[in-house]
C-alpha positions in Angstrom: 0.0 0.0 0.0 1.4 3.4 -1.0 2.1 5.8 1.8 -0.1 8.9 2.3 1.7 12.1 2.8 0.7 14.5 5.6 0.0 18.1 4.6 2.3 20.6 6.2 3.0 24.2 6.1 5.5 25.4 3.5 9.0 25.1 4.9 11.2 28.1 5.1 13.4 28.4 2.0 16.5 26.2 2.4 19.8 27.5 1.1 21.3 24.1 0.6 21.0 24.1 -3.2 22.9 27.4 -3.6 25.7 26.1 -1.3 25.9 22.8 -3.4 26.1 24.7 -6.7 28.8 26.9 -5.3 30.7 23.8 -4.1 30.5 22.3 -7.5 31.7 25.4 -9.2 34.6 26.1 -6.8 35.8 22.5 -6.1 34.3 20.5 -8.9 32.2 18.2 -6.6 29.1 17.2 -8.4 25.8 18.3 -6.9 24.3 14.8 -7.3 27.2 13.2 -5.4 26.7 15.6 -2.5 22.9 15.2 -2.5 23.3 11.4 -2.1 25.7 11.9 0.8 23.3 14.4 2.5 20.3 12.1 2.1 22.3 9.3 3.7 23.5 11.6 6.5 20.0 12.8 7.3 18.6 9.2 7.3 21.3 8.2 9.7 20.7 11.2 11.9 17.0 10.3 12.2 17.8 6.7 13.2 20.0 7.9 16.1 17.0 9.7 17.6 15.2 7.2 19.9 11.9 9.0 19.4 12.0 8.7 15.6 11.1 5.8 13.3 13.9 4.1 11.4 11.6 4.0 8.4 12.2 7.4 6.9 12.2 9.1 3.5 14.5 11.8 2.4 14.0 13.5 -1.0 16.1 16.3 -2.3 15.5 17.8 -5.8 17.9 20.5 -6.9 15.8 21.2 -10.0 12.7 22.2 -8.1 14.3 23.2 -4.9 12.3 20.5 -3.0 13.7 19.4 0.3 11.4 16.7 1.9 12.1 14.7 5.0 9.5 12.5 6.6 8.9 9.6 9.0 6.8 6.6 7.8 4.4 5.4 10.4 1.8 2.6 10.4 -1.8 3.9 11.1 -3.3 1.7 13.8 -6.4 1.7 16.1 -4.3 1.3 19.2 -0.7 2.5 19.4 1.9 0.1 20.9 5.1 1.7 19.6 4.8 5.4 19.0 8.1 5.5 17.1 6.7 3.3 14.3 2.9 3.8 14.7 0.3 6.5 14.8 -3.3 6.4 15.8 -6.1 6.9 13.3 -7.2 9.9 15.3 -3.8 11.6 15.1 -3.3 10.5 11.5 -6.5 12.3 10.6 -5.0 15.6 11.6 -2.6 15.2 8.7 -4.9 13.5 6.2 -8.7 13.3 6.5 -10.3 10.0 5.8 -7.2 7.9 6.5 -7.9 4.4 7.9 -6.1 1.8 9.9 -3.6 -0.2 7.9 -2.4 2.7 5.9 1.1 4.1 6.0 1.5 7.8 6.7 4.5 10.0 6.0 4.8 12.6 8.7 6.9 15.5 7.3 9.7 16.8 9.5 11.5 20.1 9.7 15.3 19.6 9.5 15.7 22.4 12.0 14.0 20.3 14.6 16.1 17.2 14.4 17.9 18.0 17.6 21.4 19.1 18.3 23.0 15.6 18.3 21.2 14.4 15.1 22.0 17.7 13.4 25.7 17.4 14.4 25.8 13.9 13.1 24.3 15.0 9.8 26.8 17.9 9.6 29.7 15.6 10.2 28.6 13.1 7.5 28.2 16.0 5.0 31.7 17.2 5.8 33.0 13.7 5.4 31.2 13.4 2.1 32.9 16.6 0.9 36.3 15.4 1.9 35.8 12.0 0.2 34.6 13.8 -2.9 37.7 16.0 -2.9 40.0 13.1 -2.4 38.3 11.2 -5.2 38.6 14.1 -7.6 42.3 14.6 -6.6 43.0 10.9 -7.1 41.4 11.0 -10.6 43.5 14.1 -11.5 46.7 12.4 -10.2 46.0 9.1 -12.0 45.7 11.0 -15.3 49.2 12.3 -14.7 50.8 8.9 -13.9 53.8 8.1 -16.0 53.9 11.7 -17.3 55.9 14.8 -16.7 54.5 17.6 -14.6 55.8 21.1 -14.0 56.3 22.0 -10.3 57.3 24.9 -8.2 59.8 24.6 -5.4 58.2 25.6 -2.1 60.9 24.6 0.4 64.1 22.6 0.8 64.8 20.5 3.9 68.4 21.5 4.8 68.9 18.3 6.8 67.4 15.5 4.7 67.6 17.3 1.4 64.0 16.5 0.5 62.2 19.2 -1.6 58.6 20.1 -1.2 57.0 21.0 -4.5 53.7 22.7 -5.5 52.0 20.8 -8.2 48.7 22.4 -9.2 46.7 23.0 -6.1 48.5 20.3 -4.0 52.0 19.5 -2.7 54.3 16.6 -3.2 57.7 15.7 -1.9 60.7 15.0 -4.1 63.0 12.7 -1.9 66.7 13.2 -2.0 67.1 9.7 -3.4 65.0 10.7 -6.5 67.0 13.9 -7.2 69.8 14.1 -9.8 73.2 13.9 -7.9 74.6 17.3 -7.0 71.4 19.0 -8.1 70.5 22.1 -6.1 67.1 23.8 -5.7 66.0 27.3 -4.7 62.6 28.4 -3.5 60.4 29.6 -6.3 62.3 27.6 -8.9 60.3 25.7 -11.5 61.3 22.1 -12.4 60.0 19.1 -14.3 59.4 15.8 -12.4 58.2 12.4 -13.5 55.1 10.9 -11.9 56.2 7.3 -11.1 53.1 6.2 -9.2 50.0 7.4 -7.4 49.2 6.0 -4.0 45.7 6.3 -2.4 46.5 6.7 1.3 44.3 7.4 4.3 45.4 11.1 4.2 44.5 11.3 0.6 46.2 10.7 -2.8 50.0 10.9 -2.8 52.2 11.5 -5.9 55.4 9.5 -6.1 57.7 11.7 -8.2 61.3 11.4 -9.5 64.0 13.2 -11.5 66.2 10.1 -11.7 63.6 7.7 -13.4 64.4 6.7 -17.0 60.7 7.6 -17.8 61.7 11.3 -17.4 64.1 11.2 -20.3 61.7 9.2 -22.4 58.8 11.7 -21.9 61.1 14.6 -22.5 62.0 13.2 -25.9 58.3 12.5 -26.6 57.5 16.1 -25.8 60.4 17.6 -27.8 60.5 15.3 -30.9 57.4 15.5 -33.1 58.4 12.3 -34.9 58.2 10.4 -31.5 55.0 12.1 -30.6 53.2 11.0 -33.8 54.6 7.5 -33.7 57.0 7.7 -36.7 60.0 7.1 -34.3 59.8 4.8 -31.3 61.9 4.6 -28.2 62.4 0.9 -27.9 64.6 0.8 -24.8 66.2 3.2 -22.4 68.8 2.8 -19.6 69.9 5.6 -17.3 72.3 6.5 -14.6 70.9 9.8 -13.6 73.2 12.8 -13.7 75.8 10.9 -15.6 74.7 9.1 -18.8 71.6 7.7 -20.6 71.6 5.3 -23.4 68.5 5.1 -25.6 67.7 2.8 -28.5 65.3 4.2 -31.2 63.6 2.8 -34.2 61.9 4.4 -37.2 58.7 3.1 -38.8 59.5 5.2 -41.9 62.6 4.3 -43.9 62.9 7.9 -45.0 63.2 9.2 -41.4 66.5 8.8 -39.5 65.5 8.1 -35.9 68.7 9.3 -34.4 68.7 12.5 -36.5 65.1 13.2 -35.5 66.0 12.9 -31.8 69.1 15.1 -32.1 67.3 17.7 -34.1 68.8 20.5 -36.3 72.2 21.5 -34.9 71.5 19.4 -31.9 68.7 21.7 -30.7 66.3 18.9 -29.5 68.8 16.8 -27.6 70.6 19.8 -26.2 67.4 21.2 -24.6 66.9 17.9 -22.9 70.5 17.7 -21.7 70.0 21.2 -20.2 66.9 20.1 -18.4 68.9 17.1 -17.0 71.7 19.4 -15.8 74.3 18.3 -18.4 73.6 14.5 -18.3 75.1 12.8 -21.4 72.7 11.0 -23.8 73.8 8.3 -26.2 71.2 7.6 -28.9 71.7 4.4 -30.9 69.7 2.4 -33.5 67.5 -0.4 -32.3 68.0 -3.7 -34.1 66.0 -6.9 -33.9 69.2 -8.8 -34.3 70.7 -9.1 -30.8 74.3 -9.1 -32.0 73.8 -5.8 -33.9 71.8 -4.3 -31.0 74.6 -5.1 -28.5 77.2 -3.7 -30.9 75.2 -0.5 -31.2 74.6 -0.3 -27.5 78.4 -0.5 -26.8 79.1 2.5 -29.0 81.3 4.6 -29.2 83.6 1.5 -28.8 84.4 -0.4 -32.0 83.5 -4.1 -31.9 85.3 -7.0 -33.6 82.5 -9.6 -33.1 79.5 -10.5 -31.0 78.2 -13.9 -30.1 74.7 -13.6 -28.4 72.7 -16.4 -26.9 69.0 -15.3 -26.9 67.9 -18.2 -24.7 70.5 -17.6 -22.0 70.3 -13.8 -22.4 74.1 -13.7 -22.5 76.6 -12.3 -25.0 80.3 -12.5 -25.5 81.9 -9.5 -27.2 85.4 -9.1 -28.6 86.9 -5.6 -29.1 90.3 -4.4 -30.3 92.8 -4.3 -27.4 93.0 -0.5 -27.5 89.2 -0.3 -27.4 88.7 -2.4 -24.2 88.6 0.5 -21.7 86.3 2.5 -23.9 83.9 -0.5 -24.3 83.8 -1.1 -20.6 83.7 2.6 -19.7 84.6 4.5 -16.6 83.8 2.3 -13.6 82.1 -0.1 -16.0 79.4 2.3 -16.9 79.3 1.8 -20.7 79.0 -2.0 -20.4 76.5 -1.7 -17.5 74.2 0.6 -19.5 74.5 -1.5 -22.6 73.5 -4.5 -20.6 70.4 -2.7 -19.2 69.5 -1.4 -22.7 69.7 -4.8 -24.4 68.6 -7.0 -21.5 71.7 -9.2 -22.0 74.5 -10.1 -19.6 77.5 -8.9 -21.6 81.0 -10.3 -21.3 83.6 -8.1 -23.0 87.1 -9.3 -23.9 90.0 -7.8 -25.9 91.3 -9.7 -28.8 94.2 -10.8 -26.8 92.1 -11.9 -23.9 89.6 -13.7 -26.1 92.4 -15.9 -27.6 93.7 -16.9 -24.2 90.3 -17.2 -22.3 89.1 -20.8 -21.6 85.8 -21.6 -23.4 86.0 -18.2 -25.2 86.9 -19.5 -28.6 88.1 -16.7 -30.8 87.3 -18.6 -34.0 83.6 -18.3 -33.2 83.9 -14.6 -34.0 85.5 -15.3 -37.3 82.8 -17.6 -38.5 81.2 -16.1 -41.6 78.1 -18.1 -40.9 76.9 -15.5 -38.3 75.4 -13.2 -40.9 73.9 -16.1 -42.7 72.1 -17.2 -39.6 70.8 -13.7 -38.8 67.2 -14.6 -39.5 67.4 -17.5 -37.0 68.9 -15.2 -34.4 66.0 -12.8 -34.9 63.4 -15.5 -34.4 65.1 -16.7 -31.2 65.5 -13.2 -29.9 61.9 -12.1 -30.4 60.6 -13.1 -27.0 63.7 -11.8 -25.2 63.5 -8.5 -26.9 60.0 -8.0 -25.6 61.2 -8.6 -22.1 64.0 -6.0 -22.5 61.5 -3.4 -23.7 58.4 -4.0 -21.5 59.4 -1.4 -19.0 62.1 1.1 -18.4 61.3 1.8 -14.8 63.7 -0.6 -13.1 67.4 -1.1 -14.0 68.7 -4.5 -14.7 70.2 -6.7 -12.0 73.4 -5.7 -10.3 75.1 -8.7 -11.7 75.6 -6.7 -14.9 77.8 -4.1 -13.2 81.4 -4.1 -14.4 80.8 -7.2 -16.5 83.8 -8.4 -18.5 86.6 -6.4 -16.9 89.7 -8.5 -16.6 92.0 -5.6 -16.2 
């Protein structure tokens, strides 16, 4: 049986709707979302009043300005529970002709809820606003994940070295460990940071930001090189030691477009602007190749290579270089070999020609076998799966076992 609604005097104009519209305009919180929270809050406030029925109805219509709150009560001949029942005689005061067995909605004035109930409703409404703000902020942050954002330096912790940044209308902390070595900051300075992740904590969404992540370099190239932005040129792999050197392997989907030239730009303008943003960090750009031997040779540049023997199944490679090129191939403190290993996903063992001839199990004649080029297609097939692993993400460097590989000096 449908409930009859008691007639009541027109309520005093309620300014809730103006407040909600202002809230939506200033903070972006949808009116419908807040109305749902308010309806729930009022219903909960009514239940906490021992003199009220738990069976209530709350209707809020922002289009018409209607704000209706009522208790549903069963109409009976003899009242046993006044919180859920109302006598026929009393019900008739609200609606003439009503009979026992009907359900009557007794309209309430929100101003008469009582202080405790009103406070509970107010608290729930405030909580709804906070949840909505967190939700909107989380959505905004997630849209920036794995992207570069511009930030303003607010303050620098002189002890820990952490930097507090202003990003939009919120703040984020750039830890010392995520800063480029020897990098300094001043209040008011504007910098670019890479959003590694977004965490939804009890205190609200939190941005995990970095200036050492390889993704920062990758996104800077995507922003500065139109050929990368439109997909003509692809960054297939990237390895980085922040503040020192980055190696990046690129590929062109158009044979008429040189991928390295596109990244460097006219007179080096494109790459130089990125180097400047990274405080002078060196950037080696090499061609990506599906053949693991060719890729490893490219990755070890600028060193000259005599021969490469790569095992795609074991993800290992043996490389022979001229004696005078050994130090260059390995690099200072093993950096060149280390970055090449991360770039290719291979554990690389580098030997000079003299070392290769004398090394047990390191047969020099393997590198003089003309059959290597003839078997290139087979290498490519074997390498396909391994190449995908090497490229799937640039967020984490390769294992430490790659460090200093091949140095027998």
